[in-house]
N, C-alpha and C positions, 0 to 999 in steps of 0.2 A: 504494499500499499504506499503510495507516495502523495504528499501534500505539498503544493507549491504556494508560497506566500511571498508577495512582493513587499519588501520592507525598506524604508528609508533610514530608520534609526539604527544605531549600533546595537541596541539591546531591545528586545521585545518580549512580551509575555503572550503566549497563545493559550487560550482556555477553551475547552470544549470536551465533547465525549465522542469517541470513535464507536460507531454502531454498525451492525450488520444490516442487510436489506430489510429485516423485519423490525428494526429499531432497537434491538437488544444491545446493551453496552458490551463491548469487547474488552477483555482484560489482557495485560501482558502483550501488547501489540507494539512492534517496532515501527516508528514513524520517521520519515526523512523529510526535513524542512529545508528548502533551498531558497536563498535570497536571489531573486532574478537579476538584480543589478550587479551584485558582486560575485555571484555564483558560489557564495559561501554555503556549505552544506553542514547541517547539524542532525545527528542521529539521536532520537529520544525514544524512550520506552514508556508506555502508558502504565497506569497503576497495576500492580499485581494482585490487589485485593479489591473487593467491592468498595465503592466510595464510602467514606464515613457518613454517619448520620447527620441530622440537622445540627447546626452550631447554636450554642446558647446565645441569647440576646437579652441579658439580664441587666437591669438597672437597680443600683443600690442607692439609698438616700440616708444622709445623716444630718441631724439638727442638733446644735449645741447652744446652750445659753449659760453664761457665767454671771454670777452675782458676787461682786467684790465686797468683802467685809473690811479689810484693812489693807490699803495699798502699800503702806510702809513695810508690812510683814509679808505681803504677797498672798494673804489668805483669801480664799474665794470658795464658792460653792458652785458646782457645775452640774447642770441637768443635760441628759442626752436622750435622744430618741432616734433610733435607727431602724430602717426597714431594708430587707433583702428581697430581691425580686419585687420591687415596689409596685409595678403595674400588673403583677400576677399573671404574666404570660406563661402558658404551659411550655416547659422546656423538656423535650423528649430526650431520652438517652439514645445510644447507638442502635442502628437497625441490625437485627439478627442477620448475619451473613454466612452462617453455616449451611452449605448446600444440602446436607442430609437432614437438617433440622426441620421439625414440623412447623416452626414459626418463622421460616426463612422469609426475609424481606419485611418483617413486621417489627414495629416498635412495641416493646412489651413493658416499658416502664418510663417514668419521668423523674426529673429532679424535684427538689423540694418546692412547695408553693411559697407564697409570700410569708415572710417571718418578720415579726416586730421584736425589737429589743429596747428596753428602757433602762437607764442607769443614772446614778448620781455619784459625784465625787466631791470630797471635801479636801481642799488643799490648805495646809496650815504650816 
């Protein structure tokens, strides 16, 4: 299989999936990329395992409030409120990629849901 890509830059990133005529992803495929301007040739190999599952997109949030008691001594009281996975998006774990597995291609678990944490500190 050969792919020709015209490129002007010295460096490029090609992203995509090599598929067969039915649309199934092909693994462990050798690909030749040729720069038509410079005739530079690069041999690459596609992934040898099925692609990783969905990537987490988690946002954490922290709020702090300090109350100063004595500036000279530096004593203060601090309140904290923190949330992890603030927007509560479902974050799935990896897709099962064992070919002989009964759950092949399925996501069978997820990461933790939204978590809140509250705290207080006294500096003296």
